[in-house]
C-alpha positions in Angstrom: 114.9 97.7 -22.2 118.5 97.8 -20.5 118.3 99.0 -17.1 115.4 101.3 -17.5 112.5 101.4 -15.1 109.3 100.0 -16.9 106.0 101.7 -16.8 103.4 100.3 -14.4 101.3 98.7 -17.2 98.1 99.6 -15.1 95.9 99.8 -18.0 96.1 96.0 -18.3 94.3 95.8 -14.9 90.7 96.6 -14.8 90.3 96.9 -11.0 93.4 99.2 -10.7 91.8 101.4 -13.3 88.3 101.7 -11.8 89.5 101.5 -8.0 89.7 104.9 -6.3 92.2 103.7 -3.9 95.9 102.8 -3.7 96.1 98.9 -3.6 99.3 98.2 -1.4 98.3 94.8 -0.1 100.0 92.7 -3.1 101.7 90.3 -0.5 98.3 89.0 0.3 97.1 89.0 -3.3 97.9 90.5 -6.7 95.5 92.2 -8.9 94.8 90.4 -12.2 95.3 91.6 -15.8 92.7 91.2 -18.5 94.4 88.5 -20.1 94.1 86.2 -17.1 90.5 87.3 -16.3 89.8 86.5 -20.2 91.5 83.1 -19.9 89.5 81.6 -17.2 86.2 82.9 -18.9 87.6 81.5 -22.2 88.1 78.1 -20.8 84.4 77.9 -19.6 83.3 79.3 -23.0 85.6 77.2 -25.2 87.0 74.4 -23.7 84.6 73.2 -20.7 85.0 69.7 -20.1 86.8 67.5 -17.4 90.1 67.0 -18.5 91.9 63.8 -18.2 88.5 61.6 -18.4 87.4 61.2 -21.8 88.3 60.7 -25.5 85.9 62.9 -27.2 87.4 66.0 -29.0 86.2 68.7 -26.2 87.7 66.7 -23.5 91.0 66.0 -25.3 91.0 69.9 -25.8 90.7 70.5 -22.3 93.4 67.9 -21.3 95.7 69.4 -23.9 95.1 73.1 -22.3 95.7 71.6 -18.7 99.0 69.8 -19.7 100.1 72.8 -21.9 99.8 74.9 -18.9 101.9 72.5 -16.9 104.7 72.8 -19.3 104.6 76.8 -19.0 104.7 76.3 -15.3 107.9 74.0 -15.8 109.7 76.4 -18.1 108.9 79.3 -15.7 110.9 77.8 -12.7 113.0 76.0 -14.8 112.2 72.2 -13.6 113.6 69.3 -15.5 110.3 67.6 -16.4 106.5 68.2 -16.2 106.4 65.2 -14.0 107.9 67.6 -11.2 104.9 70.1 -11.4 102.0 69.2 -9.3 98.8 71.4 -9.1 97.1 72.2 -5.8 94.7 74.8 -4.3 97.5 77.0 -3.0 100.9 77.1 -1.6 99.4 76.1 1.9 98.2 72.8 0.0 101.4 72.1 -1.6 103.3 72.3 1.8 101.0 70.1 3.7 101.1 67.5 0.8 105.0 67.4 1.5 104.4 67.3 5.3 102.1 64.4 5.1 103.3 62.3 2.2 107.3 63.0 2.5 107.2 64.1 6.3 105.2 61.4 7.8 107.0 58.6 5.6 110.6 59.8 6.2 110.7 61.3 9.7 110.8 59.2 12.9 111.6 59.7 16.6 114.9 61.2 17.1 115.2 62.9 14.1 115.3 66.7 13.7 113.1 69.1 11.7 114.4 72.5 11.3 112.1 75.4 10.7 112.9 79.1 10.1 111.6 81.3 12.8 110.5 83.8 10.1 108.1 81.3 8.5 104.5 82.1 7.7 102.2 79.6 9.6 101.7 77.7 6.3 105.4 76.4 6.4 105.4 76.0 10.4 102.3 74.2 11.3 102.4 71.2 9.0 106.1 70.7 10.5 104.8 70.9 14.0 102.2 68.2 13.2 104.9 66.0 11.8 107.2 66.5 14.8 104.2 65.7 17.2 103.2 62.6 15.3 106.6 61.1 14.8 108.1 62.3 18.1 110.9 64.1 15.9 112.8 67.2 17.5 111.6 70.6 16.2 114.2 73.2 16.0 113.7 76.7 15.1 116.5 78.6 13.2 116.6 82.1 14.6 117.4 85.4 12.5 118.4 88.6 13.8 116.3 91.7 14.1 117.0 92.5 10.3 116.0 89.0 9.4 119.4 87.7 8.6 120.4 84.3 9.2 124.0 83.8 10.1 126.1 81.0 8.8 126.8 79.9 12.5 123.0 79.6 13.1 122.6 77.6 10.0 125.6 75.3 11.1 124.0 75.1 14.7 120.6 73.9 13.5 121.1 71.7 10.6 123.0 68.7 11.8 123.6 65.0 10.7 120.2 64.0 12.2 118.1 66.7 10.4 115.8 65.4 8.0 113.8 68.5 6.8 114.4 72.1 6.4 111.5 74.5 6.1 112.2 78.2 5.0 110.6 80.9 2.8 112.8 82.2 0.1 111.4 85.8 1.2 109.6 86.8 4.3 106.1 87.9 4.1 106.8 90.2 7.1 110.1 91.8 6.3 110.7 91.0 2.7 114.2 89.8 3.6 115.7 87.0 1.5 116.9 83.9 3.2 120.4 82.8 2.3 118.9 79.8 0.5 121.9 78.6 -1.4 123.6 78.2 1.9 120.9 76.6 3.4 120.3 74.0 0.5 123.9 72.9 0.6 124.1 72.6 4.2 120.9 70.7 4.4 122.2 68.3 1.5 125.5 68.0 3.0 123.6 66.3 6.1 121.4 64.5 3.8 118.4 66.6 4.7 115.9 68.0 2.1 114.6 71.5 1.9 110.8 72.7 1.7 111.1 76.2 0.1 108.1 78.6 0.5 108.4 80.7 -2.7 104.7 82.5 -2.1 106.5 85.8 -2.0 109.6 85.0 -4.2 108.3 83.3 -7.4 106.0 86.2 -8.3 108.8 89.0 -7.9 112.3 87.3 -9.0 113.3 84.9 -11.4 113.2 81.3 -9.9 115.5 78.4 -11.3 114.9 75.3 -9.0 117.8 73.4 -10.9 120.2 76.2 -10.2 118.9 76.4 -6.5 119.3 72.5 -6.4 115.7 72.7 -4.8 113.9 69.7 -3.6 110.6 71.4 -3.0 109.1 74.6 -3.8 105.6 75.8 -3.2 103.6 78.8 -4.6 100.2 80.0 -5.3 98.9 81.4 -8.4 96.8 84.4 -7.0 99.9 86.1 -5.8 101.7 86.3 -9.2 98.6 87.8 -11.3 96.8 84.5 -11.4 93.5 83.4 -10.1 92.7 82.1 -6.5 92.4 78.4 -5.9 95.5 77.3 -7.7 98.7 76.3 -6.3 102.0 74.7 -7.5 104.3 72.2 -5.8 107.5 71.5 -7.4 109.2 68.4 -6.2 112.3 66.8 -7.5 111.2 63.5 -9.5 112.9 61.1 -7.4 111.5 62.4 -4.1 107.8 62.4 -5.5 108.2 59.1 -7.2 108.8 57.5 -3.7 106.1 59.7 -1.8 102.6 57.9 -1.3 99.4 60.0 -2.4 98.3 62.5 -0.2 94.7 62.4 -1.3 93.0 59.4 -2.9 90.1 59.1 -5.3 89.4 59.8 -9.0 91.8 59.9 -11.6 94.9 59.5 -9.4 94.6 55.8 -9.9 95.8 53.4 -12.4 93.5 50.7 -11.2 91.3 49.7 -8.6 90.1 46.3 -7.1 88.1 45.7 -4.0 91.1 45.2 -1.7 93.7 47.4 -3.2 94.8 50.2 -5.8 97.7 50.9 -7.9 98.4 54.5 -8.4 98.8 56.9 -11.6 102.4 58.2 -12.7 103.8 61.4 -11.8 102.4 64.0 -11.3 98.8 62.7 -11.7 99.0 60.5 -8.4 99.0 63.8 -6.5 96.0 65.4 -8.2 92.9 63.5 -7.0 89.5 64.6 -8.3 88.3 67.2 -10.7 91.2 69.6 -11.1 90.8 73.3 -11.3 91.4 73.3 -15.2 90.1 76.9 -15.9 92.4 78.2 -13.0 95.5 76.6 -14.3 94.6 77.6 -17.8 94.6 81.3 -16.3 97.7 80.8 -14.4 99.4 79.8 -17.8 98.0 83.1 -19.2 99.5 85.1 -16.2 103.0 83.2 -17.0 102.9 84.6 -20.3 102.2 88.0 -19.1 105.4 87.7 -17.1 107.3 86.6 -20.1 106.0 89.5 -22.2 106.6 92.1 -19.7 109.7 90.4 -18.2 110.2 89.4 -14.5 113.6 91.1 -14.6 111.8 94.4 -15.7 109.2 94.1 -13.0 111.8 93.3 -10.4 113.9 96.5 -11.2 110.5 98.4 -11.0 109.8 96.9 -7.6 113.2 97.4 -6.3 112.8 101.1 -7.1 109.3 101.5 -5.9 110.6 99.7 -2.6 113.5 102.3 -2.2 111.4 105.2 -2.9 109.0 104.1 -0.3 111.3 103.1 2.1 113.4 106.6 2.0 110.1 108.5 2.7 108.4 106.1 5.2 111.6 105.9 7.4 112.0 109.6 7.9 108.6 110.2 9.4 108.8 110.5 13.2 107.7 107.6 15.3 107.6 105.3 12.4 109.6 102.1 12.7 110.1 100.1 9.7 110.8 96.5 10.7 113.8 94.6 9.4 116.9 95.8 7.4 117.8 99.4 7.0 118.8 98.4 3.4 115.6 99.2 1.3 116.8 96.7 -1.3 116.5 94.0 1.4 112.8 94.5 1.6 111.5 92.8 -1.8 108.4 95.1 -2.2 107.4 94.7 1.6 107.5 97.3 4.1 106.2 96.3 7.4 106.1 99.1 10.2 104.8 100.2 13.6 103.8 103.7 14.8 104.6 104.5 18.4 101.5 104.1 20.6 99.2 103.3 17.6 97.8 99.9 17.2 98.3 98.7 13.6 94.4 98.0 13.2 93.9 101.8 13.8 96.6 102.6 11.4 94.7 100.6 8.9 91.5 102.2 9.5 93.0 105.9 9.2 94.7 104.8 5.9 91.3 103.1 4.7 89.6 106.4 5.1 92.3 108.0 2.7 91.6 105.1 0.2 94.9 103.1 0.7 94.5 99.4 1.1 97.1 97.9 3.4 97.4 94.8 5.6 97.4 95.3 9.6 98.1 92.2 12.1 100.5 89.4 12.6 100.6 88.4 8.9 100.2 84.8 10.1 103.8 84.8 11.5 103.0 85.3 15.2 106.1 83.5 16.5 108.3 85.6 14.0 106.7 88.9 15.2 107.3 87.6 19.0 110.9 86.9 18.2 111.3 90.4 16.9 109.6 91.8 20.2 106.4 93.0 18.5 102.6 91.6 18.5 101.4 93.0 15.2 102.4 95.6 12.5 101.3 97.2 9.7 102.2 96.2 6.1 102.3 97.8 2.8 103.5 95.6 -0.1 104.3 96.7 -3.5 103.9 95.2 -7.2 105.3 96.6 -10.3 102.0 98.3 -11.3 102.0 100.5 -8.2 103.2 104.4 -8.7 105.0 107.0 -7.0 101.9 108.9 -6.7 100.1 106.0 -4.7 103.5 106.1 -2.4 103.3 109.7 -1.7 99.5 109.2 -0.8 100.4 106.5 1.5 103.5 108.3 3.2 101.3 111.3 3.8 98.5 109.3 5.3 101.1 107.5 7.7 102.5 110.9 8.6 98.9 111.9 9.8 98.2 109.1 11.9 99.5 110.2 15.3 97.8 113.7 15.0 94.6 112.0 14.0 95.0 109.8 17.2 95.2 112.7 19.6 99.1 113.2 19.7 100.5 116.5 19.3 103.4 115.4 16.9 
């Protein structure tokens, strides 16, 4: 394939083929290809049994499909072992697991927790809870208006008493990439661990947790062509081994007596109750799809589309693109404001033109406040979007102020 831009593969996505609209809300959730939809249905048609519970053939087959899916996830992010792959409900659940299990067990009064100001609430509120519960200091690492974190700010915030650093690999507001390698190396030099939110990065760029030396990484299936209701937590085995279970109940135990219990080995001690086996099976199918098309090919197409959209959007009078002036530092996400027009009105106008975008604070209120705005509109792209959809989007944005009664 070389460096050529791949085709959008829209024929693989039934909703895209039937939807009379431009779907530009992929940072919220991606569309699903036939193979993912078929996989979830196939599990219930062919494999439906409670995995990890019984020794009859059907249950063994369900268990095998579940654990084979875990191996597929492991390879996708290059974890060392399947013991480091924990299935959850979503990225939010994964981060909360770390906050309650690792955070409350390892943070005490006088320690510091560092959270990037650009975080989604899901990687902020759990750490507020840990700080409030333990008496630890909560420090926010500040970026500039382009979403860039300087070395000086990283060194200022991450100190010898820092225990946890929470940061998203890619911002869900600006699409900017955080200097993850610098943050991780600085944290490790101070004996701190890093909680990476990969919800916006894992679906769009190759992720290698060993190369990153990542401690924890959370992401969601539904943002990467998979089903809703499935999340992944990657954690280094030595860290997970020392952490107490987050939830307690069926299947996460080795033995139970009236007064005590011993817990199952990794990763099962963190997967209490009946698991979403069909969803995990469908996530594995989504990963197969990524492998077949090639995540590098997808990323190149998304970079091309982002540049195409940025160049057109940034030339519209009274439209202000949030974040970097470099379109390649937006990673498929273009948040913007229109002078004197509320983002909800922008979204309503675009909806009338059959264009789906997000409007609001994007679950990142402190970040928007840091940037001096209350809310924005957001278009977010996936490799299956087209230039024609972007043209339609840009044309609709350009019409907003006139439709709202402004002469220009």
